[in-house]
LUMVEX-543897 format. One record per residue: x, y, z of N, C-alpha, C, O, CB in turn; residue in three letters. Coordinates in steps of 0.001 Angstrom, whole numbers, plus 500000, padded with zeros to 6 digits. Glycine has a CB too. Example, Ala and Ser with C-alpha at 12.3 -4.5 7.8 and 13.67 -1.06 7.14 Angstrom:
% LUMVEX-543897
513190494310507800512300495500507800513200496700507800514236496681508465511308495527509046ALA/512850497750507080513670498940507140512900500030507870513409501138508039514084499402505725SER/
END
This chain:
% LUMVEX-543897
618487128548876101617891129194874925618379128459873683619584128261873524618259130725874858MET/617467128048872797617898127264871655618783128083870716618611129288870535616692126729870904PRO/619726127368870138620654128017869208619937128304867892619260127440867335621911127129868965ARG/620102129564867395619484129929866117620216129220864989621440129288864882619505131471865902GLU/619456128551864163620059127912862997619278128313861753618116128713861825620088126365863157THR/619935128198860635619284128496859368619925127606858314621120127702858034619409130020858992HIS/619111126748857743619642125860856718619299126441855341618134126434854943619069124411856877ARG/620294126939854618620025127442853273619522126306852396619974125172852555621292128087852658PRO/618610126571851482618080125511850636619185124773849892620036125393849255617087126083849647PRO/619166123460849974620187122668849296619754122269847904620545121707847145620516121435850102SER/618483122557847549617976122162846240618301123170845152618148122871843968616493121961846309THR/618749124366845535619088125383844547620407125038843875621364124637844537619165126774845200LEU/620451125193842569621718124950841874622600126190841984622087127302842108621473124580840378ASP/623929126011841940624849127150842116624612128275841117624800129442841462626279126677841995PRO/624205127962839892623985129012838896622850129937839325622975131159839246623675128394837524ARG/621736129347839781620609130153840240621001130982841454620618132146841564619407129261840573THR/621763130389842365622208131113843561623057132315843169622867133407843703623005130181844500VAL/623983132126842249624862133222841856624075134360841213624327135530841503625937132719840896ARG/623136134028840352622344135089839709621469135797840735621348137022840704621468134509838574ILE/620857135038841645619979135648842654620763136574843572620312137685843850619275134563843485ALA/621917136147844043622733137003844896623219138223844118623246139333844648623929136218845464LEU/623595138015842884624040139101842011622971140183841888623290141367841787624398138558840626HIS/621707139778841896620600140717841710620059141276843017619061141996843005619488140046840962ALA/620691140962844147620214141431845456620865142773845795622052142796846121620522140380846566THR/620138143887845732620769145201845918621305145437847325622237146221847499619787146278845586PRO/620737144776848335621185145023849705622479144276850039623054144486851107620096144621850684SER/622935143418849147624138142624849398625346143340848801625336143708847626623997141190848803LEU/626382143536849608627569144219849099628267143341848066628191142114848121628538144574850254SER/628948143991847123629636143217846096630741142335846676630861141188846246630218144147845054ARG/631561142805847634632573141898848204631958140660848847632464139552848668633409142634849235PRO/630862140842849599630212139687850217629631138763849156629750137541849255629110140142851183ALA/629003139350848142628447138548847055629528137703846403629340136506846189627777139443846013LEU/630669138328846082631711137591845380632278136470846243632602135393845745632826138536844952TYR/632395136735847546632893135703848456631906134535848552632312133376848477633148136298849854ARG/630638134829848713629635133773848855629391133036847547629060131851847552628331134356849364LEU/629551133731846428629327133101845128630513132272844663630407131533843684629016134150844097ALA/631648132389845358632838131645844942632579130134845001632853129415844040634045132018845834GLU/632055129665846126631732128242846283630412128110847028630415127866848235632868127487847039GLU/629300128263846349627999128178847040627786126851847753627119126803848786626876128391846051PRO/628344125778847214628157124466847843628784124390849230628471123488850008628745123381846962ASP/629675125344849543630330125319850853629399125778851968629704125561853141631573126192850831ALA/628274126408851637627368126858852699625905126546852413625077126660853316627526128337852908TRP/625560126157851194624182125772850908623842124450851603624628123504851556623958125655849386LEU/622693124386852234622235123147852849622909122797854155622727121689854659622428122043851912GLY/623696123722854730624389123444856000623531123956857152623126125119857169625811124110856032ILE/623261123088858101622431123428859266623306124104860310623920123441861146621739122156859863ASP/623357125457860252624249126203861138623673127584861341622846128037860549625692126284860562GLU/624101128260862396623617129611862671624182130573861626625275130345861109624014130061864108SER/623442131656861307623952132628860345625302133211860751626150133468859897622954133743860172PRO/625505133421862059626768133997862503627929133042862249629011133464861840626695134354863985ASP/627700131753862493628761130778862249629023130617860747630168130460860324628394129420862874ARG/627960130657859955628146130607858509628939131820858028629810131707857165626787130540857794LEU/628622132979858601629344134192858220630828134075858544631676134430857726628748135410858929ALA/631137133580859727632538133426860121633253132428859220634406132634858842632636132978861582ALA/632560131349858881633186130325858045633459130828856631634441130434856001632305129088857988ALA/632577131706856136632730132207854766633503133517854689633816133990853596631373132394854138GLN/633814134107855840634601135335855849633847136556855382634405137421854707635795135162855007GLY/632540136631855751631741137799855389631108138370856655630967137643857639630647137431854334VAL/630723139642856665630042140212857830628728139485858113628083138956857207629778141708857614PRO/628347139472859394627132138746859785625886139316859108625006138567858682626959138789861303ARG/625816140660859009624635141259858380624539140846856908623445140630856387624681142802858501THR/625672140741856257625668140341854852625249138881854690624550138537853737627050140562854235GLN/625669138030855608625264136627855550623754136501855728623105135721855030626000135806856626MET/623200137264856657621750137214856885620984137720855653619936137175855306621372138053858130ARG/621498138740855010620836139240853802620896138203852683619934138031851934621484140557853338ARG/622016137526852578622138136495851549621171135350851807620537134851850877623572135967851487ALA/621052134929853069620132133840853407618690134247853138617893133442852657620300133430854878LEU/618352135507853450617002135975853191616716136012851692615602135717851259616793137357853806ALA/617720136375850908617531136467849461617258135106848846616563135015847834618751137094848807ALA/617793134050849439617618132717848863616177132238848926615792131334848184618508131729849572LEU/615379132832849802613970132445849876613238132773848579612248132127848234613288133144851055ALA/613738133794847855613134134194846584614131134024845439614069134744844442612644135654846653GLU/615044133074845586616137132957844625615651132694843207616109133338842263617070131856845047ALA/614734131760843055614265131421841712613631132632841029613897132897839857613259130265841775GLN/612796133362841763612121134527841187613111135639840871613018136270839818611044135044842139ALA/614067135888841782615052136954841563615927136639840355616192137512839529615929137150842817ALA/616377135386840255617196134988839118616401135112837822616932135552836802617709133548839297ALA/615136134725837864614302134831836672614131136265836211614166136540835011612953134222836930GLY/613946137189837156613786138606836801615049139152836144614973139903835171613442139438838047ARG/616208138775836676617459139290836101617701138696834715618178139397833823618654138976837030GLU/617383137428834520617507136817833197616580137502832192616960137737831045617194135313833269LEU/615363137818832635614422138511831756614908139919831430614768140374830295613035138570832401GLU/615481140616832423615990141973832179617096141945831131617144142805830252616514142606833491ALA/617986140956831220619044140830830218618448140516828857618869141080827847620051139742830621ALA/617480139627828825616862139265827557616195140433826874616264140548825650615864138181827767GLY/615542141315827636614892142485827037615906143423826394615574144159825464614085143240828092ARG/617136143398826885618195144229826310618882143549825133619753144137824491619223144574827372LEU/618494142319824853619169141555823809620466140938824283621280140485823477619437142430822625GLY/620661140920825603621903140414826186621676139040826816620558138523826811622451141402827238ALA/622727138466827348622645137192828057623519137271829298624410138116829390623081136005827143ARG/623260136390830245624073136303831453625034135122831330624633134001831019623177136158832717LEU/626299135402831580627321134352831651627704134219833117628122135191833746628586134684830743ILE/627561133023833656627756132787835079629034131974835288629383131112834481626530132055835691VAL/629712132269836379630919131506836727630584130017836727629652129575837398631483131946838121ARG/631348129271835979631070127851835813630499127525834456630553126373834025630129127386836873GLY/629938128538833755629457128325832395630646128092831464631723128637831708628611129534831913ASP/630481127299830406631610127023829511632143128251828796633314128277828417631210126011828496PRO/631299129288828597631765130480827885632198131606828821632385132740828381630679130981826970ASP/632356131301830104632878132312831035634333132607830643635110131673830441632778131817832544TYR/634719133898830531636076134238830059637167133651830966637217133974832153636238135766829981PRO/638029132803830426639089132207831262639998133247831902640522133023832994639928131258830433PRO/640192134385831233641101135408831761640637135944833104641462136360833917641233136553830774ALA/639329135943833352638820136477834616638979135482835761638907135870836927637355136862834469LEU/639192134224835452639347133218836502640605133443837329640725132909838431639377131829835892ALA/641549134230836805642794134488837527642637135579838585643550135803839379643886134879836551HIS/641495136255838606641258137259839643641023136568840983640549135433841036640048138159839275LEU/641364137273842068641189136678843396639727136331843658639431135258844184641703137633844481ALA/638812137229843296637371136990843407636738137348842067636324138489841867636733137827844582LEU/636658136396841156636105136695839829634643137109839907633928136657840801636247135486838912PRO/634187137948839004632757138296838979631918137030838813632163136250837892632451139305837829PRO/630942136812839678630142135597839552629204135607838368628844134546837857629356135385840789PRO/628792136804837912627845136932836805628292138077835903628686139142836378626393137172837329VAL/628224137840834605628526138872833621627322139030832703626765138042832225629808138521832807LEU/626926140267832460625914140548831444626643140952830170627466141867830188624915141671831914ALA/626347140281829075627089140493827827626116140763826694625185139994826459627980139271827493VAL/626346141866825998625604142203824788626581142135823629627502142948823539624929143622824890LEU/626385141166822740627326140927821659628064139632821898627598138765822638628311142088821524GLY/629221139502821265630029138297821397631445138676821816632075139529821191630046137496820073GLU/631942138041822875633314138302823315634279137676822316634246136461822121633563137744824753LEU/635141138473821675636060137924820667637080136979821293637517137172822428636786139058819936PRO/637444135965820536638524135065820948639761135502820174639989135043819055638167133533820677ILE/640538136364820750641702136934820076642602137573821116642147137882822218641280137970818996ALA/643888137782820785644734138558821701644113139923821935643514140494821023646174138707821140PRO/644246140452823137643602141726823466644582142677824135645482142261824864642392141496824374ALA/644384143955823872645128145034824522644100146037825038643166146394824320646162145717823533VAL/644268146487826266643400147540826777644079148888826565645282149036826783643071147314828281SER/643290149860826138643768151225825950642928152107826866641706152162826729643669151687824435ILE/643576152795827795642862153585828790643502154959828910644648155171828514642853152870830156VAL/642727155888829469643262157231829645642210158187830162641127157779830583643829157747828344GLY/642538159443830125641735160486830753640405160718830048640313160638828823642513161771830790SER/639376161006830841638110161468830275638249162867829684637481163254828803637012161456831342ARG/639230163624830171639440165000829709640620165071828745641438165988828817639675165943830905LYS/640698164108827855641803164052826911641781165238825954640719165776825639641758162750826129ALA/642968165643825493643037166699824485643044166073823093642954164853822949644298167586824695ASP/643151166919822073643102166435820692644233165454820403644045164481819673643170167609819717ALA/645409165711820976646546164807820773646246163426821348646481162413820689647819165385821421TYR/645728163384822568645423162099823187644380161318822410644506160107822233644951162306824601GLY/643341162016821943642297161366821148642897160797819866642597159668819477641158162361820817ILE/643738161584819220644356161142817964645225159913818182645181158973817389645192162269817352GLU/646014159914819252646888158781819545646061157526819859646353156443819351647825159117820728VAL/645038157678820692644219156519821057643547155914819834643522154693819680643162156915822091ALA/643004156756818966642353156248817766643345155567816835643061154498816295641648157374817034GLU/644509156181816647645517155613815755645991154252816246646043153294815474646703156562815625LEU/646340154162817533646838152894818074645747151824818038646009150677817678647346153086819518PHE/644532152200818408643452151216818408643182150696817007642980149498816809642181151819818995ALA/643178151593816044642916151163814668644021150235814168643737149214813543642788152382813738ARG/645268150580814438646382149750813974646370148381814648646586147366813987647717150453814240ALA/646121148344815949646086147069816661644921146213816177645076145011815960645981147301818173LEU/643747146838816006642590146085815540642809145548814136642390144433813825641344146953815577ALA/643466146337813278643748145880811923644682144674811916644666143877810978644353147010811105ALA/645498144542812964646417143409813079645782142209813769646462141215814025647656143827813834ALA/644486142287814075643795141153814681643733141176816187643363140175816801644439139912814260GLY/644088142296816805644066142424818263642750143068818698642346144090818142645280143262818766VAL/642088142483819675640877143079820237641252144229821164642147144091821998640042142020820996THR/640573145355821022640829146527821864639792146557822982638588146556822724640787147853821026VAL/640266146583824219639394146626825398639519147992826050640627148506826204639754145496826412VAL/638396148585826434638446149846827165637184149984828009636371149064828090638596151050826193SER/637032151166828643636002151323829651634787152127829276633983152450830151636580151916830797GLY/634610152477827971633403153101827474633191154520827992632133155107827762632233152263827833PHE/634182155081828689634047156449829189634312157441828063634750157063826977635014156702830372ALA/634043158702828333634378159743827366635892159864827269636618159320828101633740161104827764ARG/636358160566826267637786160810826142638524159653825502638139159176824434638374161096827484GLY/639596159196826160640470158174825592639728156867825356639926156231824321641660157935826504ILE/638878156451826290638165155186826134637334155183824855637436154265824041637266154924827347ASP/636517156211824685635660156280823499636498156338822228636145155723821222634731157503823575ALA/637611157077822268638488157161821097639061155797820752639180155455819576639624158160821344ALA/639418155010821769639955153671821521638908152776820871639211152043819930640447153039822828ALA/637674152836821372636611152035820755636381152470819306636255151626818418635300152160821564HIS/636326153770819067636094154264817703637227153869816768636996153493815619635934155784817706ARG/638449153958817269639588153576816436639531152115816034639804151778814882640884153854817163GLY/639179151240816972639073149809816650637974149565815634638138148749814727638806148983817919ALA/636852150263815774635741150086814838636077150624813451635467150212812464634491150778815371LEU/637048151547813363637435152100812068638256151121811248638372151284810034638213153378812260ALA/638832150102811890639616149101811165638676148070810542637703147665811178640641148409812109ALA/638948147642809315638122146591808721638130145344809606639193144816809933638622146245807299PRO/636953144881809985636789143699810842637380143905812237637573142932812966637439142488810186ALA/637670145153812625638208145412813959637198145080815048635996145280814873638637146864814080GLY/637690144575816166636826144163817276637216144903818549638388145201818781636908142636817498LYS/636212145191819367636464145905820616635465145470821679634341145076821368636388147429820400THR/635889145545822935635054145188824081635021146376825026636066146916825390635587143905824806VAL/633812146784825425633630147869826380633182147289827713632177146583827782632603148905825857ALA/633928147587828771633595147114830119632949148275830862633570149320831052634873146581830885VAL/631705148089831281630917149173831864631050149228833385631313148223834046629454149015831482LEU/630858150438833916630833150636835361629418150742835894629200151269836985631612151876835731GLY/628459150247835134627052150262835531626367149103834826627022148335834122626361151633835183CYS/625056148967835003624328147922834325624167148202832841624220149354832411622988147744834960GLY/623969147149832059623822147302830610622617148156830239622601148781829179623702145941829953LEU/621616148187831097620400148912830785620421150370831181619395151043831085619265148260831436GLY/621560150881831623621671152273832071622361153098830983623409152694830479622459152368833421VAL/621801154222830621622366155103829605623480155938830222623268157073830650621274156015828991ASP/624666155351830257625815156042830843627090155588830128627318154389829967625911155765832380TYR/627929156556829695627682157995829682626542158343828724626365157696827692628958158753829286PRO/625790159353829073624669159769828244625159160118826839626163160809826671623939160971828879ALA/624441159634825851624802159930824475625708158914823827626075159067822662625443161238824413GLY/626080157866824567626972156841824014626208155630823484626804154595823186627965156393825071HIS/624880155764823369624105154586822973624449154118821565624507152915821312622621154886823061ASP/624677155054820647625027154650819273626376153939819251626531152907818598625060155880818331ARG/627347154494819964628649153844820046628502152453820651629151151505820208629632154693820876LEU/627643152333821668627429151032822294626882150007821314627311148853821319626486151169823467GLY/625939150419820474625377149500819483626436149062818481626475147899818081624202150155818752ARG/627295149994818076628354149646817131629341148664817755629796147726817101629089150907816661GLU/629665148890819027630583147973819718629969146586819823630646145589819570630934148505821124ILE/628688146508820195628036145204820333627977144460819004627964143230818980626628145374820893ALA/627941145201817898627908144561816597629244144032816139629305143189815243627398145506815596GLY/630335144519816750631677144101816340632486143568817513633704143427817414632415145261815694ARG/631823143273818613632494142815819822631462142658820906630485141930820730633611143791820259GLY/631661143338822047630703143157823137630742144316824111631777144946824327630977141859823872ALA/629560144583824703629446145382825919629359144396827073628625143411826991628192146353825880LEU/630096144646828144630174143699829256630031144450830575630612145520830758631510142907829219LEU/629249143878831492629087144473832820629006143371833864628394142328833636627825145370832879SER/629628143612835009629520142669836123628451143108837115628359142559838213630867142527836836GLU/627632144104836732626608144641837613625210144266837102625039143997835913626750146170837729PHE/624214144248837994622839143988837543622433144944836428622933146067836354621857144109838717PRO/621541144504835577621245145216834326620813146661834517621103147501833665620179144491833581CYS/620128146972835609619611148329835777620257149055836965619660149971837530618099148286835959HIS/621455148653837337622158149304838442622872150554837941623694150485837028623168148332839100LEU/622550151697838545623167152968838156624631152999838580625016152306839521622406154158838779ALA/625454153799837892626878153842838242627119154488839597626430155436839975627655154594837177PRO/628087153976840314628560154545841574630082154669841489630727153954840723628125153661842805ARG/630644155576842276632089155823842189632898154561842419633928154362841776632502156880843194ALA/632442153693843337633219152500843659633089151407842604633810150411842654632792151960844999TRP/632177151582841649632058150595840567633287150606839658633688149564839140630797150867839738HIS/633881151780839468634890151918838428636218151249838772636845150684837876635122153364838152PHE/636682151284840033637851150460840350637599148966840107638511148242839707638259150682841800PRO/636364148503840347636035147112840061636079146860838551636623145854838096634642146755840632MET/635507147777837790635554147652836335636988147614835830637303146868834903634801148803835679ARG/637867148426836442639250148516835977639976147175836079640813146859835232640000149571836777ASN/639667146394837097640364145116837234639928144142836141640714143300835705640104144507838622ARG/638673144258835699638200143412834601638852143829833289639242142978832490636665143485834481VAL/638971145141833064639664145626831864641076145067831812641517144562830780639700147168831836ILE/641780145161832935643160144668832980643231143165832774644129142675832089643806145033834306ALA/642291142427833361642338140968833288642043140453831888642604139436831478641356140367834269ALA/641176141131831147640789140656829821641888140832828784641847140196827731639551141376829365LEU/642867141680829063643876142023828061645246141457828443645539141219829615643964143548827892ALA/646065141251827423647437140805827667648308141950828157649358141722828758648034140200826399ALA/647880143171827905648621144333828359647754145565828292646713145575827636649880144528827534GLY/648198146622828988647441147873829074648303149023828589649435149195829041646955148132830520THR/647760149816827659648419151017827171647754152233827804646547152431827659648364151095825618LEU/648536153046828505648028154272829126648413155444828230649597155681827986648595154460830586VAL/647422156172827744647680157260826804647827158587827534648872159228827426646558157352825768VAL/646826159009828264646892160223829072646201159932830395645122159339830418646229161446828339GLN/646817160346831497646220160070832805646848160966833856648069161108833924646393158585833190ALA/646002161565834669646487162341835802646923161400836917646525160235836929645401163318836306ALA/647744161890837863648120161045839001646886160590839779645908161329839891649082161799839933PRO/646938159386840309645861158796841112644559158678840313643469158778840876645623159636842374ARG/644678158468839009643499158338838157643088156877838040643828155973838429643768158932836763SER/641898156666837497641428155315837274642280154563836275642416153343836368640011155339836811GLY/642858155279835316643715154632834324644942154010834980645365152914834612644145155637833255SER/645507154718835951646660154152836667646227152989837543647011152072837788647354155229837524LEU/644986153015838017644446151871838738644415150643837839644768149545838269643041152181839269SER/643990150828836586643991149719835636645408149209835404645639148003835329643359150149834305THR/646354150137835292647751149738835088648268148939836278648988147957836099648638150973834858ALA/647908149349837487648354148607838677647750147203838695648424146234839043647969149367839968ARG/646474147103838319645865145777838236646600144915837218646852143735837463644376145886837865TRP/646943145502836083647657144739835056648992144226835589649353143070835368647885145603833804ALA/649713145083836286650999144657836849650802143550837877651559142579837899651727145848837490LEU/649787143694838731649519142674839747649179141329839114649457140276839688648379143122840659ASP/648584141370837941648199140139837249649300139613836337649104138629835623646943140371836441LEU/650448140263836362651569139818835535651432140197834074652041139566833209651718138339835644GLY/650632141230833785650431141664832405651398142795832053652025143392832928648973142117832189LYS/651503143075830752652330144177830277651642145519830548650414145613830545652628144018828772GLU/652450146547830780651954147923830880652843148790830004654067148770830135651945148437832374VAL/652220149552829110652933150457828216652415151874828429651310152063828937652768150023826730TRP/653207152864828045652796154252828260653219155134827101654294154962826526653382154789829562ALA/652354156082826769652642157106825754653208158325826465652545158857827356651355157484824925ILE/654404158792826114654978159954826806654222161230826480653564161329825444656449160119826436PRO/654322162204827373653649163480827163654466164642827680655542164447828244652299163474827827GLY/653963165849827494654648167067827917654709167131829439653730166820830117653939168317827353ARG/655842167529829966656030167538831415655156168590832104654944168512833314657493167787831746ILE/654645169575831352653799170607831948652315170240831909651479170977832433654017171927831235PHE/651993169129831303650601168704831144650270167686832227650905166635832315650352168105829724ASP/649268168002833053648907167081834129648496165713833592648706164696834253647778167669834964GLU/647910165686832394647485164420831811648661163543831412648491162351831157646613164674830611ARG/649853164129831357651046163354831029651760162837832267652654161998832157651995164191830210ALA/651379163326833452652097162937834657651959161437834932652917160800835370651590163739835851LEU/650777160869834680650592159447834912651439158587834000652209157765834497649157159088834743GLY/651332158738832651652176157941831763653674158183831977654467157242831950651820158237830330PRO/654056159444832189655476159720832399655999159048833661657139158583833690655716161220832476ASN/655167158994834713655580158310835935655721156806835693656634156177836228654572158576837066ALA/654828156229834894654958154805834568656259154530833826656940153538834087653764154336833724LEU/656597155433832889657851155271832139659045155398833081660000154627832986657950156320831000ILE/658989156362833981660068156533834969660250155271835802661369154910836166659775157731835892ARG/659139154606836098659198153425836947659434152134836172659402151048836752657932153310837730ASP/659672152244834859660063151052834111659140150604833010659471149662832290660214149963835024GLY/657989151241832843657092150850831752657720151238830416658300152319830310655692151516831916ALA/657620150392829396658182150738828082657534151994827507656313152149827552658005149571827105PRO/658356152884826970657872154073826282657443153647824877658233153071824129658974155202826234LEU/656199153930824525655645153471823260655486154645822301654912155677822647654294152767823482ILE/656010154464821080655906155508820077655160155060818827654828155883817973657271155983819703GLN/654896153759818715654261153239817511653537151940817852654008151191818708655306153011816382HIS/652402151650817207651717150379817469652606149156817303652414148144817977650539150250816562PRO/653582149253816400654479148111816190655230147760817480655558146594817701655483148417815056ARG/655508148759818338656205148485819602655406147488820442655985146638821120656432149799820398ASP/654086147594820396653230146672821143653094145348820413653173144285821029651847147287821375ILE/652891145406819103652684144180818330653892143257818397653739142038818474652375144518816880LEU/655090143827818367656290142995818418656427142282819751657006141198819822657523143837818158GLU/655893142887820814655925142262822133654795141259822304654981140181822868655846143320823219THR/653632141631821812652423140858822088652245139686821148652082138550821595651222141744822007LEU/652272139944819859652002138897818866653024139002817735652684139429816631650545139015818306VAL/654256138621818000655286138766816971655007137947815718655590138212814666656618138373817531PRO/654124136953815814653849136115814651652825136732813710652645136242812595653370134760815097SER/652135137816814142651143138423813276651804139012812041652846139662812133650361139497814026LEU/651203138785810903651754139326809663651187140709809414650172141107809984651452138395808471SER/651877141427808542651371142724808109651332143786809172650284144399809369650034142563807572GLY/652460144045809896652443145132810876652255146473810187652571146608809005653736145138811700PRO/651742147474810911651480148768810279652743149455809807653832149198810319650753149670811233PRO/652592150320808838653732151069808319654296152004809381653553152460810251653328151866807075GLU/655615152304809328656184153265810273655512154619810121655142155015809016657701153399810066PRO/655353155334811243654736156646811187655563157610810344655017158514809713654550157199812589LEU/656865157418810336657715158314809565657814157903808107658454158596807316659090158367810172ALA/657197156796807735657209156345806348658512155683805966659389155471806803656944157496805429GLY/658630155359804686659834154741804169660514155697803198660069156828803006659513153398803485ARG/661586155230802597662289156072801630661385156369800445660517155566800102663591155394801156ALA/661589157529799818660745157919798700660820156903797578659829156694796879661142159291798188ALA/661962156267797386662111155292796312661210154089796501660912153385795536663544154842796216ALA/660762153833797746659899152685798013658439152971797749657616152057797800660066152239799428ASP/658088154239797461656695154580797242656215153985795928656912154085794918656501156102797250LEU/655036153368795920654512152846794670654075153981793750653727155070794206653344151898794936PRO/654098153711792473653689154735791519652196154966791562651723156058791248654111154351790117ALA/651439153931791953649995154067792018649473153157793106650152152216793518649335153741790658ALA/648269153436793571647661152632794627646376152009794097645787152533793152647378153490795895ALA/645924150891794689644684150274794245643520151248794353643488152106795235644395149019795056PRO/642562151100793439641410151985793439640542151718794650640326150557794997640599151820792158ASP/640028152772795318639217152607796522637728152624796225636912152709797142639546153689797517ASP/637368152545794947635957152492794596635372153843794240634265153905793704635185151905795718GLY/636085154938794522635620156278794183636486156840793058637666156500792965635656157211795427GLU/635921157693792201636735158294791143637885159087791749637672159826792711635875159202790240PRO/639080158959791224640208159723791792640040161209791532639491161592790498641546159238791204PRO/640499162056792445640435163503792216641286163890791012642194163160790614640904164274793470PRO/640981165030790451641753165501789312643024166194789781643134166622790929640916166447788449GLU/643977166294788867645188167060789095646100166488790164646194165272790337644828168439789457GLY/646777167389790886647778166972791862647160166181793000647793165263793522648506168179792412LEU/645929166515793400645280165782794492645154164304794147645334163449795015643893166375794794ALA/644843163990792877644745162597792471646084161892792529646159160728792922644180162500791083GLY/647145162591792139648482161997792185648930161773793626649565160766793940649491162891791452ALA/648590162731794505648953162581795917648194161416796540648769160636797299648665163883796696VAL/646907161291796226646121160170796757646689158840796277646733157877797042644643160295796339LEU/647123158773795024647708157544794493649009157190795207649399156023795249647958157684792995ALA/649682158197795769650935157951796497650692157571797950651644157394798710651826159181796437ALA/649421157443798348649064157004799704648460155605799608647246155482799443648057158009800389LEU/649258154560799704648704153202799613647758152929800779648012153408801884649837152151799592PRO/646679152178800574645778151827801678646532151145802810647329150236802575644650150916801181PRO/646280151584804036646908150981805200648288151501805519648893151060806496646983149538805015GLY/648820152441804715650165152968804943650092154456805253649101155120804949651071152716803717ALA/651162154971805867651274156394806179652480156962805448653497156285805298651395156628807713LEU/652367158199804997653451158855804274653622160283804773652646160955805106653182158842802756ARG/654862160738804821655163162125805137655004162981803884655254162496802781656589162259805715LEU/654596164238804026654483165104802845655788165206802062655774165264800833654038166491803262PRO/656915165229802771658211165331802098658480164112801218659064164239800142659333165489803129GLU/658055162929801673658244161714800878657415161761799599657875161398798517657872160474801699GLU/656168162226799766655291162311798597655843163335797600655851163105796390653847162690799022ILE/656303164475798138656856165517797264658066165000796493658207165279795302657247166755798086ALA/658942164247797163660122163714796489659741162702795425660331162673794345661066163076797496ALA/658741161863795734658329160846794772657670161465793549657855160979792434657380159859795425ALA/656892162549793749656179163177792639656971164308791994656586164847790957654851163703793116LEU/658108164660792645658974165718792138658219167039791996658281167710790965659571165310790796GLU/657497167391793077656790168673793139657131169323794478657537168626795408655226168486792972VAL/656976170639794598657285171303795867656388170787796999655223170450796787657126172827795721PRO/656957170736798191656231170180799326655030171038799701654032170514800195657158170036800522VAL/655108172377799471653968173205799831652760172885798952651621172984799406654331174686799716ASP/653005172497797679651902172094796809651300170767797273650087170567797207652383171978795351GLN/652163169866797742651678168587798274650823168826799518649777168198799684652867167644798608VAL/651267169737800393650489170036801596649116170610801230648116170284801870651255171025802499LEU/649068171456800210647792171986799764646869170896799238645668170898799511648012173028798699GLY/647445169961798477646647168846797966646172167949799099645044167457799070647454168029796954ALA/647021167732800095646626166912801242645490167567802017644587166883802500647824166673802167LEU/645534168890802136644444169605802803643137169417802037642084169196802635644778171107802932LEU/643214169506800707642017169277799890641480167866800105640268167671800196642329169504798398ASP/642369166888800186641948165497800389641335165314801770640376164560801931643138164539800209LEU/641892166009802776641309165945804121639887166501804123638973165896804684642183166721805126GLU/639715167656803491638398168294803467637394167432802697636195167468802975638490169699802835LEU/637893166656801726637012165779800946636789164439801627636038163603801124637589165554799560ALA/637442164226802779637284162965803484638046161814802869637725160655803134635858162614803551GLY/639050162102802052639816161035801392641136160749802076641719159690801844640072161396799955ARG/641633161657802914642907161477803610642777162013805028641850162757805350644067162192802855ALA/643733161613805872643701162034807268645121162229807775646024161458807450642949161004808139ARG/645301163274808577646610163535809178646741162753810468645809162717811271646813165045809439ARG/647909162115810678648183161304811862649341161915812656650016162816812158648510159842811460HIS/649585161434813896650702161953814670652014161852813879652221160912813112650820161196815999PRO/652880162828814083654139162843813357654020163483811991654938163389811176654660161454813214GLY/652869164148811726652626164834810442652565163889809276652730164315808134653694165855810184SER/652329162595809527652156161631808445650694161594808010649793161904808790652628160226808883ALA/650475161213806760649128161164806214648812159760805713649689159012805279648967162188805082TYR/647530159435805789647062158153805271645658158295804737644989159300804976647112157070806353GLY/645215157287804015643846157293803499642855157092804637643184156465805644643662156201802427ARG/641653157615804483640607157390805471639947156047805232639033155669805965639565158515805431THR/
END
């Protein structure tokens, strides 16, 4: 009986092969990544599908599906390129000059990335945490992301509700702040529902990135894959709130495996969302209390680190602050606003000492400024301009 052989087309270029396999829904992602690693190792080889499968380390059924897909490779690749184009995105393929170097260190890098926006060339930190974050977690994620972005650090996260969304918003709140959202589905899928506006803002100041076909709906197993990309793109990962065995801890484990930094925000021992970060701290992760703790480790050469959350001595407070373009409020509120320099945080007690007025009057003025959108309360009861 003649031996079954199948010679994959040798005329296809590796880029087309990678996009076509990437767009083949019947092909598992592990098999795709293995076959896309070195297409030249099996393209054009006159051998049986079973022997090709054994040589490439993939299941026989997956090898047969890949070979069948190559018959329509040009058309499949063209459809996926068109789908990305309709979204205003582009495909970056392994081997392209703009493929992120950080992902090349993964054991099986994503062969194709769909990108909407521009991937920033800057030091990056990933901020991850619970989808069910409380007000404290949201406040911390936004504060850290804004401070890091203001210092020139790109904030990477997973576009989920809770801590992820807060991290993206915090980075966007910084002047010229940049952020990258790594999706667990295709770029053309509205997930999480209602995040489309946030997605547009991120693409305008950074990028939305997905390793999945443009219209592939999210599946549970997508998110561990997404987590490894989040970890790989950043020099370190900050975990804000996370339950045990959560996806955030998965990202932290990937970061450790890749030799990256892992930091953790401590939390209350009775709060399940604090069990993950507290366990990381117990196991040796640095306890982080201020963005400067990360900046000093990551980019010590960056100038202009954020002000301490507890502020400085009252004698160091300036008598007035630069005008923000709006008329200053009248009375004590105007004096309190002038004692809040742009980009700095101050405690009410410091402001009261500098202005020589009772602290309860300062707190009342700060409340008025908050309601007017001119000031904001931060962790540690410190206040800053919005």
